[in-house]
Biopython code that builds the backbone (N, CA, C, O; Angstrom):
import numpy as np
from Bio.PDB.StructureBuilder import StructureBuilder

atoms = [
    (1, "UNK", "N", (-9.102, -13.167, 133.463)),
    (1, "UNK", "CA", (-9.850, -13.083, 132.216)),
    (1, "UNK", "C", (-11.219, -12.898, 132.230)),
    (1, "UNK", "O", (-12.127, -13.482, 132.821)),
    (2, "UNK", "N", (-11.185, -11.947, 131.441)),
    (2, "UNK", "CA", (-12.581, -11.273, 131.670)),
    (2, "UNK", "C", (-13.799, -12.296, 130.382)),
    (2, "UNK", "O", (-13.578, -12.937, 129.355)),
    (3, "UNK", "N", (-14.809, -12.026, 131.022)),
    (3, "UNK", "CA", (-16.500, -12.986, 130.353)),
    (3, "UNK", "C", (-16.413, -14.041, 130.779)),
    (3, "UNK", "O", (-16.631, -14.913, 129.938)),
    (4, "UNK", "N", (-16.084, -14.532, 132.168)),
    (4, "UNK", "CA", (-16.133, -15.984, 132.713)),
    (4, "UNK", "C", (-16.829, -16.095, 133.850)),
    (4, "UNK", "O", (-16.930, -15.028, 134.455)),
    (5, "UNK", "N", (-17.456, -17.223, 134.459)),
    (5, "UNK", "CA", (-17.591, -17.273, 135.609)),
    (5, "UNK", "C", (-17.193, -17.615, 136.357)),
    (5, "UNK", "O", (-17.581, -18.783, 136.393)),
    (6, "UNK", "N", (-16.177, -17.334, 137.678)),
    (6, "UNK", "CA", (-15.555, -17.587, 138.498)),
    (6, "UNK", "C", (-16.218, -18.646, 139.383)),
    (6, "UNK", "O", (-17.369, -18.663, 139.819)),
    (7, "UNK", "N", (-15.193, -19.555, 139.552)),
    (7, "UNK", "CA", (-15.820, -20.959, 140.517)),
    (7, "UNK", "C", (-15.706, -20.077, 141.728)),
    (7, "UNK", "O", (-14.766, -19.364, 142.082)),
    (8, "UNK", "N", (-16.905, -20.292, 142.293)),
    (8, "UNK", "CA", (-17.288, -19.754, 143.558)),
    (8, "UNK", "C", (-16.404, -20.650, 144.836)),
    (8, "UNK", "O", (-17.137, -21.458, 145.406)),
    (9, "UNK", "N", (-15.490, -20.629, 145.163)),
    (9, "UNK", "CA", (-14.781, -22.198, 146.145)),
    (9, "UNK", "C", (-15.371, -22.041, 147.380)),
    (9, "UNK", "O", (-15.820, -22.965, 148.058)),
    (10, "UNK", "N", (-15.373, -20.595, 147.742)),
    (10, "UNK", "CA", (-15.759, -20.525, 149.180)),
    (10, "UNK", "C", (-17.390, -20.565, 149.731)),
    (10, "UNK", "O", (-17.852, -20.728, 150.860)),
    (11, "UNK", "N", (-18.044, -20.336, 148.383)),
    (11, "UNK", "CA", (-19.531, -20.969, 148.780)),
    (11, "UNK", "C", (-19.899, -22.710, 148.587)),
    (11, "UNK", "O", (-20.770, -23.484, 148.985)),
    (12, "UNK", "N", (-18.756, -22.769, 147.789)),
    (12, "UNK", "CA", (-18.785, -24.493, 147.415)),
    (12, "UNK", "C", (-18.390, -24.951, 148.686)),
    (12, "UNK", "O", (-19.052, -25.920, 149.059)),
    (13, "UNK", "N", (-17.137, -24.396, 149.824)),
    (13, "UNK", "CA", (-16.634, -25.055, 150.678)),
    (13, "UNK", "C", (-17.984, -24.777, 151.739)),
    (13, "UNK", "O", (-18.163, -25.733, 152.493)),
    (14, "UNK", "N", (-18.921, -23.679, 151.916)),
    (14, "UNK", "CA", (-20.027, -23.540, 152.973)),
    (14, "UNK", "C", (-20.788, -24.474, 152.615)),
    (14, "UNK", "O", (-21.150, -25.222, 153.524)),
    (15, "UNK", "N", (-21.267, -24.752, 151.289)),
    (15, "UNK", "CA", (-22.639, -25.895, 150.795)),
    (15, "UNK", "C", (-21.908, -27.577, 151.553)),
    (15, "UNK", "O", (-22.497, -28.291, 152.364)),
    (16, "UNK", "N", (-20.590, -27.807, 150.992)),
    (16, "UNK", "CA", (-20.018, -28.687, 151.480)),
    (16, "UNK", "C", (-20.150, -28.670, 153.295)),
    (16, "UNK", "O", (-20.281, -29.680, 153.986)),
    (17, "UNK", "N", (-20.102, -27.770, 153.615)),
    (17, "UNK", "CA", (-19.727, -27.853, 155.436)),
    (17, "UNK", "C", (-21.391, -27.926, 155.599)),
    (17, "UNK", "O", (-21.506, -28.759, 156.499)),
    (18, "UNK", "N", (-22.755, -27.509, 155.221)),
    (18, "UNK", "CA", (-23.673, -27.889, 155.306)),
    (18, "UNK", "C", (-24.037, -28.845, 154.847)),
    (18, "UNK", "O", (-24.665, -29.525, 155.658)),
    (19, "UNK", "N", (-23.925, -29.391, 153.607)),
    (19, "UNK", "CA", (-24.328, -30.782, 153.673)),
    (19, "UNK", "C", (-24.210, -32.210, 154.546)),
    (19, "UNK", "O", (-24.956, -33.189, 154.574)),
    (20, "UNK", "N", (-22.988, -31.921, 155.229)),
    (20, "UNK", "CA", (-22.569, -32.666, 156.269)),
    (20, "UNK", "C", (-22.945, -32.045, 157.929)),
    (20, "UNK", "O", (-22.470, -32.566, 158.938)),
    (21, "UNK", "N", (-23.782, -30.974, 157.949)),
    (21, "UNK", "CA", (-24.281, -30.526, 159.392)),
    (21, "UNK", "C", (-22.959, -29.871, 159.976)),
    (21, "UNK", "O", (-23.097, -29.487, 161.137)),
    (22, "UNK", "N", (-21.856, -29.687, 159.485)),
    (22, "UNK", "CA", (-21.030, -28.768, 160.043)),
    (22, "UNK", "C", (-20.828, -27.377, 159.739)),
    (22, "UNK", "O", (-21.035, -26.813, 158.665)),
    (23, "UNK", "N", (-20.437, -26.937, 160.717)),
    (23, "UNK", "CA", (-20.205, -25.124, 160.662)),
    (23, "UNK", "C", (-18.676, -24.680, 160.555)),
    (23, "UNK", "O", (-17.664, -25.327, 160.824)),
    (24, "UNK", "N", (-18.855, -23.078, 159.970)),
    (24, "UNK", "CA", (-17.570, -22.300, 159.848)),
    (24, "UNK", "C", (-16.496, -22.820, 161.422)),
    (24, "UNK", "O", (-15.415, -23.406, 161.464)),
    (25, "UNK", "N", (-17.224, -22.387, 162.335)),
    (25, "UNK", "CA", (-17.021, -22.755, 163.763)),
    (25, "UNK", "C", (-15.956, -24.050, 163.671)),
    (25, "UNK", "O", (-14.735, -24.084, 163.820)),
    (26, "UNK", "N", (-16.933, -25.100, 163.361)),
    (26, "UNK", "CA", (-16.545, -26.635, 163.766)),
    (26, "UNK", "C", (-14.961, -26.792, 162.600)),
    (26, "UNK", "O", (-13.960, -27.379, 163.010)),
    (27, "UNK", "N", (-15.035, -26.074, 160.979)),
    (27, "UNK", "CA", (-13.904, -25.857, 160.222)),
    (27, "UNK", "C", (-12.803, -25.122, 160.799)),
    (27, "UNK", "O", (-11.668, -25.590, 160.706)),
    (28, "UNK", "N", (-13.080, -23.655, 161.580)),
    (28, "UNK", "CA", (-12.162, -23.096, 162.334)),
    (28, "UNK", "C", (-11.500, -24.225, 163.427)),
    (28, "UNK", "O", (-10.358, -24.670, 163.309)),
    (29, "UNK", "N", (-12.199, -24.500, 164.227)),
    (29, "UNK", "CA", (-11.506, -25.517, 165.035)),
    (29, "UNK", "C", (-10.401, -26.648, 164.463)),
    (29, "UNK", "O", (-9.319, -26.892, 164.997)),
    (30, "UNK", "N", (-10.920, -27.262, 163.284)),
    (30, "UNK", "CA", (-9.861, -28.745, 162.441)),
    (30, "UNK", "C", (-8.920, -27.785, 162.474)),
    (30, "UNK", "O", (-7.907, -28.018, 163.134)),
    (31, "UNK", "N", (-9.088, -26.121, 161.559)),
    (31, "UNK", "CA", (-7.866, -25.445, 160.946)),
    (31, "UNK", "C", (-7.276, -24.983, 162.114)),
    (31, "UNK", "O", (-6.101, -24.649, 161.962)),
    (32, "UNK", "N", (-7.624, -24.890, 162.976)),
    (32, "UNK", "CA", (-7.000, -24.192, 164.286)),
    (32, "UNK", "C", (-6.334, -22.300, 164.340)),
    (32, "UNK", "O", (-5.342, -21.650, 164.672)),
    (33, "UNK", "N", (-8.216, -22.079, 163.542)),
    (33, "UNK", "CA", (-7.420, -20.857, 162.919)),
    (33, "UNK", "C", (-9.145, -20.235, 163.622)),
    (33, "UNK", "O", (-10.061, -20.903, 164.102)),
    (34, "UNK", "N", (-9.013, -18.468, 163.377)),
    (34, "UNK", "CA", (-10.083, -17.643, 164.209)),
    (34, "UNK", "C", (-11.561, -17.925, 162.893)),
    (34, "UNK", "O", (-11.689, -17.481, 161.752)),
    (35, "UNK", "N", (-12.137, -18.512, 163.427)),
    (35, "UNK", "CA", (-13.728, -18.411, 162.508)),
    (35, "UNK", "C", (-14.145, -17.169, 162.048)),
    (35, "UNK", "O", (-14.684, -17.058, 160.947)),
    (36, "UNK", "N", (-13.964, -16.302, 162.724)),
    (36, "UNK", "CA", (-14.588, -14.889, 162.115)),
    (36, "UNK", "C", (-13.659, -14.789, 160.949)),
    (36, "UNK", "O", (-14.214, -15.280, 159.966)),
    (37, "UNK", "N", (-12.630, -14.409, 160.712)),
    (37, "UNK", "CA", (-11.491, -14.618, 159.486)),
    (37, "UNK", "C", (-11.870, -15.597, 158.843)),
    (37, "UNK", "O", (-12.023, -15.053, 157.749)),
    (38, "UNK", "N", (-12.191, -16.835, 158.660)),
    (38, "UNK", "CA", (-12.252, -18.303, 157.758)),
    (38, "UNK", "C", (-13.941, -17.715, 157.940)),
    (38, "UNK", "O", (-14.184, -17.776, 156.735)),
    (39, "UNK", "N", (-14.705, -17.417, 158.292)),
    (39, "UNK", "CA", (-15.887, -17.305, 157.589)),
    (39, "UNK", "C", (-15.963, -15.657, 156.617)),
    (39, "UNK", "O", (-16.769, -15.611, 155.688)),
    (40, "UNK", "N", (-15.327, -14.741, 156.840)),
    (40, "UNK", "CA", (-15.002, -13.797, 155.657)),
    (40, "UNK", "C", (-14.318, -14.082, 154.907)),
    (40, "UNK", "O", (-14.544, -13.421, 153.893)),
    (41, "UNK", "N", (-13.192, -15.028, 154.731)),
    (41, "UNK", "CA", (-12.863, -15.466, 153.791)),
    (41, "UNK", "C", (-13.642, -16.439, 152.865)),
    (41, "UNK", "O", (-13.459, -16.379, 151.649)),
    (42, "UNK", "N", (-14.534, -17.363, 153.425)),
    (42, "UNK", "CA", (-15.247, -18.380, 152.977)),
    (42, "UNK", "C", (-16.167, -17.553, 152.389)),
    (42, "UNK", "O", (-16.228, -17.659, 151.164)),
    (43, "UNK", "N", (-17.119, -16.525, 153.059)),
    (43, "UNK", "CA", (-18.104, -15.773, 152.525)),
    (43, "UNK", "C", (-17.752, -14.811, 150.982)),
    (43, "UNK", "O", (-17.991, -15.033, 149.795)),
    (44, "UNK", "N", (-17.205, -13.893, 151.581)),
    (44, "UNK", "CA", (-16.305, -13.181, 150.452)),
    (44, "UNK", "C", (-15.345, -12.896, 149.530)),
    (44, "UNK", "O", (-15.144, -11.879, 148.866)),
    (45, "UNK", "N", (-14.548, -14.374, 149.607)),
    (45, "UNK", "CA", (-13.400, -14.339, 148.787)),
    (45, "UNK", "C", (-13.900, -15.455, 148.020)),
    (45, "UNK", "O", (-14.503, -16.445, 148.434)),
    (46, "UNK", "N", (-13.446, -15.050, 146.443)),
    (46, "UNK", "CA", (-13.210, -15.848, 145.562)),
    (46, "UNK", "C", (-11.952, -16.682, 145.703)),
    (46, "UNK", "O", (-12.166, -17.824, 145.296)),
    (47, "UNK", "N", (-11.009, -16.548, 146.034)),
    (47, "UNK", "CA", (-9.816, -16.997, 146.076)),
    (47, "UNK", "C", (-9.680, -17.559, 147.504)),
    (47, "UNK", "O", (-10.300, -17.269, 148.527)),
    (48, "UNK", "N", (-8.501, -18.617, 147.238)),
    (48, "UNK", "CA", (-7.906, -18.931, 148.621)),
    (48, "UNK", "C", (-6.942, -19.879, 147.998)),
    (48, "UNK", "O", (-7.011, -20.491, 146.932)),
    (49, "UNK", "N", (-6.064, -19.852, 148.883)),
    (49, "UNK", "CA", (-4.555, -20.511, 148.542)),
    (49, "UNK", "C", (-4.924, -21.833, 148.507)),
    (49, "UNK", "O", (-5.832, -22.417, 149.099)),
    (50, "UNK", "N", (-3.875, -22.330, 147.524)),
    (50, "UNK", "CA", (-3.687, -23.652, 147.044)),
    (50, "UNK", "C", (-3.556, -24.981, 148.736)),
    (50, "UNK", "O", (-3.919, -26.150, 148.867)),
    (51, "UNK", "N", (-2.980, -24.155, 149.544)),
    (51, "UNK", "CA", (-2.383, -25.150, 150.629)),
    (51, "UNK", "C", (-3.703, -24.950, 151.614)),
    (51, "UNK", "O", (-4.178, -25.990, 152.071)),
    (52, "UNK", "N", (-4.303, -23.751, 151.961)),
    (52, "UNK", "CA", (-5.251, -23.847, 152.106)),
    (52, "UNK", "C", (-6.344, -24.629, 152.071)),
    (52, "UNK", "O", (-6.950, -25.074, 153.045)),
    (53, "UNK", "N", (-6.646, -24.828, 150.634)),
    (53, "UNK", "CA", (-7.904, -25.291, 150.422)),
    (53, "UNK", "C", (-7.553, -27.150, 150.226)),
    (53, "UNK", "O", (-8.356, -28.047, 150.481)),
    (54, "UNK", "N", (-6.221, -27.310, 149.741)),
    (54, "UNK", "CA", (-5.769, -28.597, 150.629)),
    (54, "UNK", "C", (-6.267, -28.991, 152.293)),
    (54, "UNK", "O", (-6.854, -29.962, 152.771)),
    (55, "UNK", "N", (-5.868, -28.074, 152.715)),
    (55, "UNK", "CA", (-5.997, -28.539, 154.110)),
    (55, "UNK", "C", (-7.867, -28.525, 154.564)),
    (55, "UNK", "O", (-8.384, -29.352, 155.314)),
    (56, "UNK", "N", (-8.519, -27.505, 153.958)),
    (56, "UNK", "CA", (-9.919, -27.364, 154.075)),
    (56, "UNK", "C", (-10.699, -29.215, 153.873)),
    (56, "UNK", "O", (-11.428, -29.787, 154.684)),
    (57, "UNK", "N", (-10.164, -29.772, 152.437)),
    (57, "UNK", "CA", (-10.606, -30.824, 151.959)),
    (57, "UNK", "C", (-9.674, -31.597, 152.908)),
    (57, "UNK", "O", (-10.569, -32.438, 152.997)),
    (58, "UNK", "N", (-9.002, -31.942, 153.458)),
    (58, "UNK", "CA", (-8.566, -32.974, 154.560)),
    (58, "UNK", "C", (-9.640, -33.022, 155.671)),
    (58, "UNK", "O", (-10.221, -34.004, 156.134)),
    (59, "UNK", "N", (-9.753, -31.730, 155.978)),
    (59, "UNK", "CA", (-11.058, -31.410, 157.264)),
    (59, "UNK", "C", (-12.312, -31.597, 156.932)),
    (59, "UNK", "O", (-13.154, -31.303, 157.780)),
    (60, "UNK", "N", (-12.665, -32.019, 155.894)),
    (60, "UNK", "CA", (-13.797, -32.074, 155.617)),
    (60, "UNK", "C", (-14.266, -33.507, 154.860)),
    (60, "UNK", "O", (-15.343, -34.100, 154.808)),
    (61, "UNK", "N", (-13.016, -33.752, 154.335)),
    (61, "UNK", "CA", (-12.772, -35.176, 153.849)),
    (61, "UNK", "C", (-13.625, -35.137, 152.633)),
    (61, "UNK", "O", (-14.611, -35.868, 152.539)),
    (62, "UNK", "N", (-13.211, -34.151, 151.526)),
    (62, "UNK", "CA", (-14.034, -33.645, 150.611)),
    (62, "UNK", "C", (-12.857, -33.380, 149.433)),
    (62, "UNK", "O", (-11.926, -32.627, 149.721)),
    (63, "UNK", "N", (-12.907, -33.956, 148.219)),
    (63, "UNK", "CA", (-11.566, -33.229, 147.250)),
    (63, "UNK", "C", (-12.136, -32.020, 146.635)),
    (63, "UNK", "O", (-13.150, -32.037, 145.937)),
    (64, "UNK", "N", (-11.407, -30.902, 146.935)),
    (64, "UNK", "CA", (-12.308, -29.715, 146.585)),
    (64, "UNK", "C", (-11.339, -29.395, 145.237)),
    (64, "UNK", "O", (-11.341, -28.447, 144.452)),
    (65, "UNK", "N", (-10.791, -30.202, 145.295)),
    (65, "UNK", "CA", (-9.804, -30.069, 143.992)),
    (65, "UNK", "C", (-10.266, -30.744, 142.662)),
    (65, "UNK", "O", (-10.132, -30.222, 141.555)),
    (66, "UNK", "N", (-10.791, -31.890, 142.886)),
    (66, "UNK", "CA", (-11.952, -32.115, 142.008)),
    (66, "UNK", "C", (-13.344, -31.720, 141.475)),
    (66, "UNK", "O", (-14.034, -31.817, 140.460)),
    (67, "UNK", "N", (-13.376, -31.134, 142.944)),
    (67, "UNK", "CA", (-14.748, -30.202, 142.281)),
    (67, "UNK", "C", (-14.421, -29.370, 141.071)),
    (67, "UNK", "O", (-14.967, -29.286, 139.971)),
    (68, "UNK", "N", (-12.986, -28.563, 141.789)),
    (68, "UNK", "CA", (-12.689, -27.357, 140.645)),
    (68, "UNK", "C", (-12.734, -27.922, 139.006)),
    (68, "UNK", "O", (-13.267, -27.506, 137.977)),
    (69, "UNK", "N", (-11.757, -29.257, 139.405)),
    (69, "UNK", "CA", (-11.633, -29.831, 138.286)),
    (69, "UNK", "C", (-12.672, -29.851, 137.143)),
    (69, "UNK", "O", (-12.463, -29.494, 135.984)),
    (70, "UNK", "N", (-13.494, -30.189, 137.509)),
    (70, "UNK", "CA", (-14.836, -30.848, 137.299)),
    (70, "UNK", "C", (-15.762, -29.820, 136.472)),
    (70, "UNK", "O", (-16.445, -30.014, 135.466)),
    (71, "UNK", "N", (-15.534, -28.570, 137.303)),
    (71, "UNK", "CA", (-16.328, -27.293, 136.629)),
    (71, "UNK", "C", (-15.269, -26.919, 135.341)),
    (71, "UNK", "O", (-15.671, -26.642, 134.211)),
    (72, "UNK", "N", (-14.158, -26.956, 135.653)),
    (72, "UNK", "CA", (-12.759, -26.739, 134.357)),
    (72, "UNK", "C", (-13.540, -27.641, 133.447)),
    (72, "UNK", "O", (-14.208, -27.116, 132.555)),
    (73, "UNK", "N", (-13.525, -28.821, 133.569)),
    (73, "UNK", "CA", (-13.866, -29.572, 132.291)),
    (73, "UNK", "C", (-15.077, -29.368, 131.332)),
    (73, "UNK", "O", (-15.244, -29.781, 130.185)),
    (74, "UNK", "N", (-15.862, -28.620, 132.123)),
    (74, "UNK", "CA", (-17.590, -27.979, 132.055)),
    (74, "UNK", "C", (-16.413, -27.257, 130.979)),
    (74, "UNK", "O", (-16.130, -27.867, 129.947)),
    (75, "UNK", "N", (-15.887, -26.198, 131.224)),
    (75, "UNK", "CA", (-15.727, -25.087, 130.518)),
    (75, "UNK", "C", (-14.832, -25.277, 128.976)),
    (75, "UNK", "O", (-14.849, -24.660, 127.911)),
    (76, "UNK", "N", (-14.330, -26.058, 129.319)),
    (76, "UNK", "CA", (-13.512, -26.340, 128.092)),
    (76, "UNK", "C", (-13.879, -26.682, 126.669)),
    (76, "UNK", "O", (-14.559, -27.654, 126.341)),
    (77, "UNK", "N", (-13.262, -25.616, 125.710)),
    (77, "UNK", "CA", (-13.947, -26.343, 124.241)),
    (77, "UNK", "C", (-13.725, -28.081, 124.324)),
    (77, "UNK", "O", (-13.163, -28.927, 125.019)),
    (78, "UNK", "N", (-14.671, -27.944, 122.984)),
    (78, "UNK", "CA", (-14.601, -30.076, 123.075)),
    (78, "UNK", "C", (-13.276, -30.052, 122.684)),
    (78, "UNK", "O", (-12.489, -30.792, 123.273)),
    (79, "UNK", "N", (-12.868, -29.288, 121.741)),
    (79, "UNK", "CA", (-11.087, -29.553, 120.915)),
    (79, "UNK", "C", (-10.350, -29.656, 122.645)),
    (79, "UNK", "O", (-9.757, -30.707, 122.887)),
    (80, "UNK", "N", (-10.389, -28.919, 123.420)),
    (80, "UNK", "CA", (-8.934, -29.021, 124.449)),
    (80, "UNK", "C", (-9.524, -29.444, 125.738)),
    (80, "UNK", "O", (-9.021, -29.039, 126.786)),
    (81, "UNK", "N", (-10.649, -30.301, 125.743)),
    (81, "UNK", "CA", (-10.616, -31.473, 126.657)),
    (81, "UNK", "C", (-9.492, -32.836, 126.737)),
    (81, "UNK", "O", (-9.494, -33.793, 125.963)),
    (82, "UNK", "N", (-9.097, -32.743, 127.225)),
    (82, "UNK", "CA", (-8.155, -33.904, 127.447)),
    (82, "UNK", "C", (-8.791, -35.474, 127.777)),
    (82, "UNK", "O", (-8.090, -36.407, 128.169)),
    (83, "UNK", "N", (-9.991, -35.539, 127.576)),
    (83, "UNK", "CA", (-10.970, -36.886, 127.526)),
    (83, "UNK", "C", (-11.902, -36.840, 126.926)),
    (83, "UNK", "O", (-12.870, -37.566, 127.152)),
    (84, "UNK", "N", (-11.839, -35.748, 125.767)),
    (84, "UNK", "CA", (-12.685, -35.974, 124.517)),
    (84, "UNK", "C", (-14.057, -35.491, 124.606)),
    (84, "UNK", "O", (-14.989, -35.759, 123.847)),
    (85, "UNK", "N", (-14.051, -34.564, 125.883)),
    (85, "UNK", "CA", (-15.166, -34.307, 125.862)),
    (85, "UNK", "C", (-16.336, -34.764, 126.638)),
    (85, "UNK", "O", (-17.526, -34.679, 126.332)),
    (86, "UNK", "N", (-15.797, -35.260, 127.685)),
    (86, "UNK", "CA", (-16.805, -36.505, 128.438)),
    (86, "UNK", "C", (-16.300, -36.000, 129.954)),
    (86, "UNK", "O", (-16.721, -36.564, 130.964)),
]
sb = StructureBuilder()
sb.init_structure("model")
sb.init_model(0)
sb.init_chain("A")
sb.init_seg("    ")
for serial, (resi, resn, name, xyz) in enumerate(atoms, 1):
    if name == "N":
        sb.init_residue(resn, " ", resi, " ")
    sb.init_atom(name, np.array(xyz, "f"), 0.0, 1.0, " ", f" {name:<3s}", serial, name[0])
structure = sb.get_structure()
């Protein structure tokens, strides 16, 4: 879609890690993956596979889907909002 701001999920994950005193290396260990590759994905990508987002959510104990959903609700036109704009 053109003309819309992307939800920067990688930046959101990095922010959540920082808030909790965690590092990319810590997350990579939890996910059993390479920290340099994970760092590249989080810093340079606006897209993360849903299954990876689920694993990250579990690892950091944060519902990242809810964060995305809240942002989506802010962007929906009032008439299309499932809760009447609330």
